[in-house]
N, C-alpha and C positions, 0 to 999 in steps of 0.2 A: 869725825867720820872718815876722813881721808886717811888718817893713821890706821884706823881699824881695817880699811880696805887693803892698805899696803901689807898689814900683817897677814890678812887672809891670802893675799897673792903670794907672799913668801911661803906660807904653809902649803899652798897648792903646787908650788914649783920646786921646793927644796925638801927632799926626802929626810935629810938629817934633821933639819929644823922641826919637821913634822914629827919625827920619831921622838925627839926630846920633849916636844909639846905633849904628845899622847902618853908617854911614860909617866910624866908628872901627874897628869889628870887620872890615869889608871889607878894610881895610888890613892889620890884624893877620893875617887868614887868608891874604891874598896872600903875606905873608912866610913863614908856616908851611908853605904848600904847596911852597915851594922845597926845603924840607928833609924833608918827610914824603911818602913814596910809598905808594901803595895796595898792600896785600898780599892776595893771592888767597884766603887761608884764614881771613880775619877777618870775622865777622858781628856787627853791632851791632843790638840789639833794644830797643824800648821800647813801652810801652802807655799810652795817654792822657797822653802827654808826660812819662812817668816817674812818674806817680802810682800806678800799680797793676801788679800781675802778673796779668794777666787778658786776656779777649777773644781775638781771632784771633791776635795775636802769640804768646800763651801756647800756644794749640793747635798752631800750627806748630812752635814750639820743642819741645813735648812729643812731637810726632810725630817730629821730627828726632832726639831722644834715643833713640828705639827703633830707629833705622836705622844699621846699621854704616857705611854709606857717608858718614855725616856726622862720623865720629869724628875725621877729620883737620882739621876746622874748629875754630878758636878762637872761642867765642861769648861775647859780652858782653851783659849786661842792664843798662840804665840806669835809675836811680831817683832821685827827689828825696830819698828817705830809704832808702838801701840797708840800713840797720841793721834795718829793719822786715820784711825779706824773707829767707827761707832758700831757696836754689835750688841744686839739684844739676845739674851738667853745664854750668854757665856761670859766668863771673866777673862780679861786680857792679861797677858803676862809678857814681859820684855825678854826676847831671846838672849841667850849668852849671859844671863844673870844668875846669881845663886838661887833666886826664887824659881827661875825656869828649871834648873836642873833638879831642884828638890821636887817640883811638881812632876817632872818626868819620871823620877824614881818612884813616886807615889802612885802614878797613873796605872790602872789595870789595862787601859787601851790607848794605844798611840794610833792616830789617823794622819796620814801625810800623803803628799804626792811626790816627795823628793826624800828628805831624811829628817829625822828628829834629833839625832845625836850629835850633830854639828861637827862631824868628822872624828868623833870619839867612839867609844864602845862601852856602854855601861847598862844596857837593858837588864832588868830583873827577869828571872826565869818565869815569873808568874805574869809578866806583862805580855799582852797580845799585840803584836806589831802589824798594823794593817796599812798597806801601801797601794795606792791607786795608780801610781806613777803618773806621768804627764804626756803620754802619747806612745803610739806604736813606733818602733825604731826604723829609720831609713839609714841614718848614718851610724857607723859602728860605735858601740859604747864600751867604756871601761877598758879592760885589758885586751879587748878584741880590736880596738882602734889601731890602725896601721902604725901610727907614731908611738904607740904605747902610752899608757897613762903616766903623766910626769911624776905623780906621787901616788903610791899605793895606799889608799885610804882604809882605815878601819871602819867598823860599823857592824852592828848586829844583823843577823839575817832576818828578813821579814817572815812573819808567820803566814801571812796571806797577801798575795799580790793579784790585783785585778788585771784582766786582759780582754781585748775585744776581737781577737782572731787567733786561729791556730798558728798562723804565721808569726804573730807576736810572741806566742809561747815558745815556739820552736827556735826562733832567733835568740830570744833572751836566755833560754836554757843553754844553747850552744855557747853563748857568750860567758857562761859561768856565773851569771847573776844569781840565779836561784835554781834549785831542783824543780822539775816539772810539776811535781805534786803540790807545790806551794801556790800554783796559779789557779785562778778561777775564771772560767770563760763566760763572763756575764756582761762584758762591756765596761765602758768608763762612765761613771755617774755624770760627769760633766756634759756628756753627749746625749743624755736622755731627752733633753728638751729640743734637740735638733731634729728629732724624728716627727715632731708635730708643730711646726712653726706656722702661725696664722698671719694672714695679711694684716689684720688689725694690729697685731703686735709689731710687725715691721713698720707700719705707719706711725705708730706711737714712738718707737725708737728714733726714726728718722726725724720726727718732729722735735723730740727732745734734743737731738744733736744738730738741729737747724740745718738739715740737708735740703737743698732746693728741690722742688718737685720734678724738675726737668732733668735732674742728674742721677745717673747710676753710680754705684760705689764700687771701686776696686780696692780690695784689702791687700796690701803688700806686707807680708809677714815673713821676713827672712830669719834664719837661725843664726847662731854665733859661730865664730871660728876660734878654736882654741889658741891659735898661734898669733892672733891679732890682739895683743894686750899692751896696756900702758901700766903705769904703777898703781892705778886704781882698779884694773880689771879689763874685761873684754871691750873692744871698740868695734864699730862697724862703719864703713864708708862705701856704700854701693856706688859703682861707677856709672852714674846716671846723669844725663843732661836734662834737668828739670824743664828748661825752656823747650826742648824737643818734645818732651812728654806733653807739655801744655799745648803745643801747636797741633799735635796729633789727637789728643784726647779731651781737652778741656771743654769742647762744645757738648760732649755727652756724659763725661765722667768726672768724678772727684776721686782722689787717692787718699786712702787712710793707711798711714804707715805705722806698723806695729812691730817693735823690736823684741827679740827674745829676752827673757828675764835675766839672763847671764850678762847682758850687754849694759855696760855702765856709761858709755859715751857714744853718741851718734854724730857722725860727721857728714856734712853736706845736705842735711835734711832740715829745712826751715818751713814752718807752717805758714800758709797763706790761703787764699780762697780756692785754690786748686788741690793742694796737698795739706793734710793735717797729720801732725805727729800724735798718734793715739797710744803710744807706748804705756803711758800711765793710766789709761782708761781702766777702771776696775773690772769690767766685765767683757772678756773676750768673746763670749758667746753672742752678746748683743751685736758686736761688730761683724761676726760671721753672718748672723741672721739678716742683717740689712745689706750685706755685700752681694753684688751681682756677679762678681769675678774674684777669684783668689789668685794672687801671684805669691809664690814662695820659692824655695830652692831645695833644701835637704831636710825640711822640717816636717814633723809628724802632724802638723796642722792640716796637711793635705788629706790625711785619712779622715780626720774629723769633719772637715768641710765636705767631703764626698757624700756624707749623709744628706746634704741639702741638694745634691744632684745638679750643681751648677759648674760653670767652666773653671778649670784649674790649669794655670800655666806655671812653669818652673823656670825662673831666671837664674841660670847657673853660670855666671860670668867667670867663675874660678873653678870650673868643673875638674880639670886635670889636677890642679893643686889640691882641691878637696879630696879627690879620689886617692891621691898619693899620701896625704898627710893624715886623713881620718879614715877614709874607706866607707863603703856602703854595703848593705846586705842585699840589695836588689839592684838590677841594672835599670836605673831610672830613665835611661834613654829609650827603653822599651816598655817599662811597666807603668809609668805615669800616663795619664790620659792623653797628654800632648807631647810626650818626650821632654826635651829640654831646650831652652833658648840660651845661647852663649853670648849673644849681643843684645843691646837694647833695641836696635833696629828690627831684629828678628821678633823680639817680644812685642813691640809695638805693632808690627804688621799682623801678628796673630790676634791681637786684641781688636784692632780696627776691623778685621775681617771675621770677627767671631760669629758663628752661626749657633745660636743658643740652643736650638733644637738638637743639632748634631752633638753639641758639647754635652748635653744632658745624657745622651746615650753613652758616650764615652765614660763619663763620670760614674754612671750606674754600674757599668762593668767593673770598673775599678773598686767601687764600694762593695759589691757583691764578693769580691775576693778578699778584701782586707778588713772589712768591718762586719763582724758576724754577731750582732746583738739586736735587741728589739726595743730598747729605750726604758728598761726597768732596772738598771744597774744599781741605782741609789737605794732600792729597797732590800738589796742583799745584806745590808748591814744588820738587819734584823736577825738573820740566821747566824751571823757571827757573834753578836753581843747577847741576843736574847735566847 
């Protein structure tokens, strides 16, 4: 696995190596397409490049399972480690294998929140490429990033891209990701359930995760930094003093730490009775539902969490560096419900003095501007496929 990660890292950072890699596989796929034809009843799904069974692709799939009209379709879920997942209603396939690429060439529909082609470009003309993406952008993406993308990746253009606000469509279009007509403003399927969270559901999740009745939950979900990599991929080491956090917060709160899926190594975070590393927990929505406060930085999770109308704080300890190296589409010092905190002391003070009623009003204003949907995005798949 370490060797595979190192190869991926080389391909992500070395344009020449990537060009040689893609030229070879362009030829291979051109030959394969002669013999493999698209089949109308095959659907291929993945989430976060095969790392998880989660997010909008999971919501769409679980909706499809409840509908008789989808029984005639053969559905495949692709994973880097299929042995780690149990799924009813679909056949598992291992990513980056010959079987995976054959199924991708056969499938009439691709459903993903990231990419299907694994950095290559081989989609058949008859295949419908459906992408929900994984959040509204705050940090600049692709070629729009200040530092520029280290490697210019290939990849087929999506036929349909989900979006949850006019802001998202405008930003993504300007970034050159897709033309405007490819976007559908219906929301993100993964967020549908956040519009109607019941107390009984929260109680059930808290019980399952063994959360003490007298503790509120703070979800800390930072994004990745492109420039913080080791030989296996991205790392993160938030500059926090856990003992200081404990002394200020442990009487009322627990911290659930959730790293971005791009992060391979987390430094300085060890689970105990105050902080838990929930990075591998399979359902992010459950963590959001039971969390009373969100801490993030430059992550799109803040848009999603705003649906719950709860406090949102942004811990941007490297704000100037991030602004210079990556860049942002909005001025987060003004647009986020509470601006940004550059130090942990400032962050802890905001949490300790949190007025939940006032915070609800701040978050509502943010949500009204950046999340414009009603919680029925998952059903839009009917219009696409049926």
